[in-house]
C-alpha positions as CSV (number, residue, x, y, z in Angstrom):
1,M,0.0,0.0,0.0
2,D,2.9,2.4,0.9
3,N,4.4,1.6,-2.5
4,F,1.2,2.4,-4.2
5,K,0.9,5.7,-2.4
6,A,4.5,6.5,-3.3
7,F,3.7,5.8,-6.9
8,G,0.7,8.0,-6.7
9,N,2.7,10.9,-5.3
10,T,5.4,10.4,-7.9
11,F,2.8,10.3,-10.7
12,G,1.2,13.4,-9.4
13,T,4.5,15.2,-9.2
14,S,5.3,14.2,-12.7
15,L,2.0,15.5,-14.0
16,S,2.6,18.8,-12.2
17,N,6.1,19.1,-13.7
18,I,4.7,18.3,-17.1
19,G,1.9,20.7,-16.6
20,S,4.3,23.6,-16.4
21,Q,5.8,22.7,-19.7
22,I,2.8,21.5,-21.8
23,T,1.0,23.6,-24.4
24,P,-2.2,25.5,-23.5
25,S,-4.2,23.1,-25.6
26,L,-2.9,20.0,-23.7
27,S,-3.3,21.9,-20.5
28,R,-7.0,22.4,-21.2
29,T,-7.3,18.7,-22.1
30,F,-5.8,17.7,-18.8
31,Q,-8.2,20.1,-17.0
32,Y,-11.2,18.8,-18.9
33,T,-10.3,15.2,-18.2
34,K,-9.9,15.9,-14.5
35,E,-13.4,17.6,-14.4
36,Q,-15.0,14.6,-16.2
37,L,-13.4,12.3,-13.7
38,G,-14.4,14.4,-10.8
39,Q,-10.8,15.2,-10.0
40,A,-11.1,19.1,-10.2
41,E,-11.2,20.8,-6.9
42,D,-12.6,24.1,-8.1
43,K,-14.4,24.9,-11.4
44,T,-15.0,28.5,-12.4
45,Q,-18.8,29.0,-12.7
46,L,-20.3,30.9,-15.5
47,P,-22.8,33.7,-14.6
48,P,-26.5,32.6,-14.5
49,D,-27.4,35.2,-17.2
50,Y,-24.8,33.6,-19.4
51,I,-26.2,30.1,-18.8
52,D,-29.7,31.4,-19.6
53,L,-28.5,32.9,-22.9
54,E,-26.9,29.5,-23.8
55,K,-30.2,27.7,-23.2
56,R,-32.1,30.2,-25.3
57,V,-29.6,29.9,-28.2
58,D,-29.7,26.1,-28.0
59,A,-33.5,26.3,-28.2
60,L,-33.4,28.6,-31.2
61,K,-31.0,26.3,-33.0
62,Q,-33.3,23.3,-32.4
63,V,-36.2,25.4,-33.7
64,H,-34.4,26.1,-36.9
65,Q,-33.3,22.5,-37.4
66,K,-36.8,21.1,-36.8
67,L,-38.6,23.5,-39.1
68,L,-36.0,23.3,-41.8
69,A,-36.2,19.5,-41.8
70,V,-39.8,19.9,-42.9
71,T,-39.8,23.0,-45.0
72,S,-36.8,22.0,-47.0
73,Q,-39.2,19.9,-49.0
74,Y,-40.2,23.1,-50.8
75,S,-36.8,22.7,-52.6
76,N,-38.0,19.3,-54.0
77,E,-40.4,20.0,-56.9
78,A,-42.0,16.5,-56.7
79,Y,-42.7,16.6,-52.9
80,D,-46.5,15.9,-53.6
81,Y,-46.1,13.9,-56.8
82,P,-48.0,10.6,-56.6
83,P,-45.4,7.8,-56.4
84,N,-47.9,5.2,-57.9
85,I,-48.4,6.9,-61.4
86,K,-46.3,6.0,-64.4
87,E,-46.0,8.9,-66.8
88,T,-43.9,8.6,-70.0
89,F,-41.6,11.0,-71.7
90,Q,-44.4,11.9,-74.1
91,D,-46.7,12.6,-71.2
92,L,-44.3,15.1,-69.8
93,G,-43.3,16.6,-73.2
94,R,-45.7,19.5,-73.5
95,T,-47.8,21.6,-71.2
96,V,-51.5,20.9,-71.0
97,S,-52.3,24.3,-72.5
98,E,-50.0,23.5,-75.4
99,K,-51.8,20.2,-76.0
100,V,-55.2,21.8,-75.8
101,H,-54.1,24.4,-78.4
102,L,-52.9,21.6,-80.7
103,L,-56.1,19.6,-80.2
104,S,-58.3,22.6,-81.0
105,S,-56.9,22.5,-84.6
106,A,-57.1,18.7,-85.0
107,S,-59.6,17.6,-87.6
108,S,-59.4,13.9,-87.1
109,P,-58.7,11.3,-84.4
110,A,-55.3,10.7,-85.9
111,E,-54.4,14.4,-85.6
112,A,-55.8,14.5,-82.1
113,Q,-53.6,11.6,-81.1
114,A,-50.6,13.3,-82.8
115,A,-51.3,16.4,-80.8
116,L,-51.2,14.5,-77.5
117,T,-47.9,12.8,-78.4
118,A,-46.2,15.8,-80.0
119,P,-42.5,16.1,-79.5
120,P,-41.5,18.2,-76.5
121,S,-40.9,21.8,-77.1
122,A,-39.0,22.6,-73.9
123,K,-37.8,20.9,-70.7
124,P,-40.0,18.1,-69.3
125,Q,-43.1,19.3,-67.5
126,P,-43.2,19.6,-63.7
127,K,-43.9,16.6,-61.5
128,T,-46.3,18.1,-59.1
129,F,-49.6,16.7,-57.9
130,N,-51.6,19.4,-59.7
131,H,-49.7,19.0,-63.0
132,A,-50.3,15.2,-62.7
133,I,-54.0,15.7,-62.3
134,A,-54.0,18.1,-65.2
135,R,-52.3,15.6,-67.5
136,A,-54.5,12.8,-66.4
137,S,-57.7,14.9,-66.9
138,L,-56.7,16.0,-70.4
139,A,-55.8,12.4,-71.4
140,S,-59.2,11.2,-70.0
141,S,-61.0,14.0,-71.8
142,Q,-59.5,12.9,-75.1
143,L,-60.5,9.3,-74.5
144,L,-64.1,10.3,-74.1
145,H,-64.0,12.6,-77.2
146,Q,-62.6,9.8,-79.3
147,Q,-65.4,7.5,-78.3
148,H,-68.2,10.1,-78.5
149,T,-70.6,9.5,-81.4
150,G,-73.5,11.6,-80.4
151,A,-74.4,15.2,-81.4
152,G,-72.4,18.0,-79.8
153,E,-69.6,17.4,-77.3
154,D,-69.4,15.0,-74.5
155,P,-70.1,17.2,-71.4
156,L,-67.8,15.2,-69.1
157,A,-65.0,15.4,-71.7
158,T,-65.4,19.1,-71.9
159,A,-65.4,19.5,-68.2
160,L,-62.3,17.4,-67.8
161,E,-60.4,19.5,-70.3
162,K,-61.4,22.7,-68.5
163,Y,-60.4,21.1,-65.2
164,A,-57.0,20.1,-66.7
165,L,-56.3,23.7,-67.7
166,A,-57.3,25.0,-64.2
167,E,-55.2,22.4,-62.4
168,E,-52.2,23.3,-64.5
169,R,-52.6,26.9,-63.4
170,V,-52.8,25.8,-59.8
171,G,-49.6,23.7,-60.3
172,E,-47.8,26.8,-61.7
173,A,-49.0,28.8,-58.7
174,R,-47.6,26.1,-56.4
175,L,-44.2,26.3,-58.1
176,A,-44.2,30.1,-57.7
177,Q,-44.9,29.6,-54.0
178,D,-42.1,27.2,-53.7
179,A,-39.6,29.6,-55.4
180,Q,-40.7,32.4,-53.0
181,I,-40.3,30.2,-50.0
182,Q,-36.8,29.0,-51.1
183,S,-35.5,32.6,-51.5
184,R,-37.4,34.4,-48.8
185,F,-37.6,31.7,-46.0
186,L,-35.2,28.8,-46.5
187,A,-32.3,31.0,-47.5
188,G,-32.7,33.2,-44.4
189,W,-33.2,30.3,-41.9
190,N,-30.2,28.4,-43.3
191,T,-28.1,31.5,-43.0
192,T,-29.2,31.9,-39.4
193,L,-28.4,28.3,-38.6
194,N,-25.2,28.0,-40.5
195,T,-23.8,31.5,-39.9
196,N,-25.3,33.4,-37.0
197,L,-25.8,30.4,-34.7
198,M,-22.4,29.1,-35.8
199,F,-20.8,32.3,-34.7
200,A,-22.5,31.9,-31.3
201,T,-21.2,28.3,-31.0
202,R,-17.7,29.5,-31.8
203,A,-17.9,32.2,-29.2
204,R,-19.1,29.8,-26.6
205,R,-16.3,27.4,-27.4
206,N,-13.8,30.3,-26.8
207,V,-15.4,30.9,-23.4
208,E,-15.0,27.2,-22.5
209,K,-11.4,27.2,-23.7
210,T,-10.5,30.3,-21.6
211,R,-12.4,28.8,-18.6
212,L,-10.4,25.6,-18.9
213,T,-7.2,27.5,-19.3
214,L,-8.0,29.6,-16.2
215,D,-8.8,26.6,-14.0
216,S,-5.7,24.7,-15.2
217,V,-3.6,27.8,-14.4
218,K,-5.1,28.0,-10.9
219,S,-4.7,24.2,-10.4
220,R,-1.0,24.4,-11.5
221,A,-0.3,27.5,-9.4
222,K,-1.8,25.9,-6.3
223,G,0.1,22.6,-6.9
224,T,-3.1,20.5,-7.2
225,T,-2.4,17.5,-9.4
226,W,-4.1,14.4,-10.5
227,K,-5.7,12.3,-7.8
228,M,-5.2,8.5,-7.9
229,G,-8.2,6.6,-6.7
230,G,-9.3,7.7,-3.2
231,M,-6.1,9.6,-2.4
232,S,-6.1,13.3,-1.6
233,P,-4.7,15.8,-4.0
234,R,-1.1,16.5,-3.6
235,E,-0.2,20.0,-2.5
236,E,3.2,21.1,-3.5
237,H,2.5,24.4,-1.7
238,P,0.8,23.8,1.7
239,N,-0.4,27.4,1.9
240,S,-2.1,27.8,-1.5
241,E,-3.0,31.4,-0.7
242,E,0.6,32.4,-0.8
243,L,1.1,32.4,-4.5
244,S,4.2,33.8,-6.2
245,P,3.9,37.1,-8.1
246,E,4.5,35.2,-11.3
247,A,1.7,32.7,-10.6
248,Q,-0.7,35.5,-9.5
249,E,0.1,37.4,-12.7
250,E,-0.6,34.3,-14.8
251,I,-3.9,33.8,-13.0
252,E,-5.0,37.4,-13.5
253,K,-4.1,37.2,-17.2
254,A,-6.1,34.1,-17.6
255,E,-9.0,35.7,-15.7
256,D,-8.9,38.8,-18.0
257,E,-9.1,36.6,-21.1
258,F,-11.9,34.6,-19.7
259,V,-13.9,37.7,-18.9
260,T,-13.2,39.2,-22.3
261,Q,-14.4,36.0,-24.1
262,T,-17.4,35.8,-21.9
263,E,-18.5,39.3,-22.6
264,E,-17.9,38.8,-26.4
265,A,-20.0,35.6,-26.3
266,V,-22.8,37.4,-24.5
267,G,-22.9,40.1,-27.2
268,V,-22.9,37.5,-30.0
269,M,-25.7,35.4,-28.4
270,K,-27.8,38.5,-27.7
271,N,-27.4,39.6,-31.3
272,V,-28.6,36.1,-32.5
273,L,-31.5,36.1,-30.2
274,D,-32.6,39.7,-30.8
275,T,-32.4,39.8,-34.6
276,P,-35.8,40.0,-36.2
277,E,-34.7,38.1,-39.3
278,P,-36.1,34.7,-38.4
279,L,-39.5,36.2,-37.7
280,R,-39.4,38.2,-40.9
281,N,-38.5,35.1,-42.8
282,L,-41.4,33.2,-41.2
283,A,-43.8,36.1,-42.3
284,E,-42.5,35.6,-45.8
285,L,-43.2,31.9,-45.7
286,I,-46.8,32.6,-44.6
287,A,-47.2,35.3,-47.2
288,A,-46.1,32.9,-50.0
289,Q,-48.5,30.2,-48.8
290,V,-51.4,32.8,-48.6
291,E,-50.7,33.9,-52.1
292,Y,-50.7,30.4,-53.4
293,H,-53.9,29.3,-51.7
294,K,-55.5,32.6,-52.8
295,K,-54.6,31.9,-56.4
296,A,-55.7,28.3,-56.2
297,Y,-59.1,29.4,-54.7
298,E,-59.6,32.0,-57.5
299,I,-58.8,29.5,-60.2
300,L,-61.0,26.8,-58.9
301,N,-63.7,29.2,-57.8
302,E,-63.8,30.5,-61.4
303,L,-64.0,27.0,-62.8
304,A,-66.7,25.6,-60.4
305,P,-69.7,27.4,-61.9
306,V,-68.7,26.4,-65.4
307,I,-68.6,22.7,-64.4
308,E,-71.8,23.1,-62.5
309,G,-73.4,24.6,-65.6
310,L,-72.3,21.6,-67.7
311,Q,-73.7,19.3,-65.0
312,L,-77.1,21.1,-64.9
313,Q,-77.3,21.1,-68.7
314,Q,-76.6,17.4,-68.8
315,E,-79.2,16.7,-66.1
316,E,-81.7,18.7,-68.1
317,N,-80.9,16.8,-71.3
318,Y,-81.1,13.5,-69.4
319,R,-84.5,14.4,-67.9
320,K,-85.9,15.4,-71.3
321,S,-84.6,12.2,-72.9
322,R,-86.3,10.1,-70.2
323,E,-89.6,12.0,-70.7
324,S,-89.4,11.5,-74.4
325,A,-88.8,7.8,-73.9
326,S,-91.8,7.4,-71.7
C-alpha cells in the first residue's frame, strides 16, 4: 500500500512538472479530463445570465433544425407527386395548355392523337400533384372525345379539359410559391443556422477554452495535481493562498481573457436572439402560402360554376330524354 501511495505521489509530481511545460491546448485537455473524472477541486462557474443565454440559443438552434427538416421539401419539386403513377416522356413533353391548343386545330382522331404525343418543345413538364391531375384529366378528356358518337360534345370530356387547364394553373402557382419560400424563407433560416448560430457556437467554445485555461492555471499554481483513486490531491505548496507574483500574474491574465471572451459571447448570443430576421422570414413563408392558396381558390372558384353549368345542362338533357322515352 505504501508503495502504491508513493507511486501516486510520484505520478502526481510528474504531472505537475509536465503541466508547467505542456502547451495551453494540452493543459486544457488535462483540466477537462480531470473535471470529467471528478478530480477538479474548483471549477469556475459561468454567470447565471450567461447560462440562460446559452439555453435560449440552443432552443433557437433546435427550432431552426426542426422546421428546416420539414420546409426543405419546398426545394423538392416533386414533394407531392404521386409515387404510384407512371408517366412517359411523351406525357411530360408539352404543357396541358399547349396540347389543348394543338387539339383545337385537329380535324381527325389521328391528328388529335398526334397532338397528344407531339415532341417536347422545352424541358419536361413539372412533376407536381396538380400537374399530374391536369395531364390525367386531359388524357381522360380525349379518351371520351374519341369514343363520343352523339351530337355535340361529351359534357364530361369538356369538363375534364377545362379542369385540366385549371389544375395546370394551380400547379404553376404552387411552383411560384415554392420559389418564393426558397428565396425568402429557406435561405434566411439556413443563414441563421449555418452562420449566425455558428458564430454563437464558436464564441461559446472560446469561453469554454478560456475557462479551462483559467482553471488549469489555478490548479497548477496551487500545486493541485491528478488524484489517484481515493487519495487526496497532492499540495506542492501547503499554503495555496501564498502564490508567487508570477503565478498571481498568470492567473490574472487568464481571468482577464476569460472575462473578455465571456463578454464577447454574451454580445454574439444576444445579437442572434434579438435579430428580427427569423420572424421576418417566417412572415415571408406565410405570405407565400397565402398567395398560393388565394390563387388556387380564385382559379377553382372561377371553374366551379362552369362545371356546375355543364352538369345542370346534362341533367336537363337526361330528364328530357327520359320524358321522351316514356
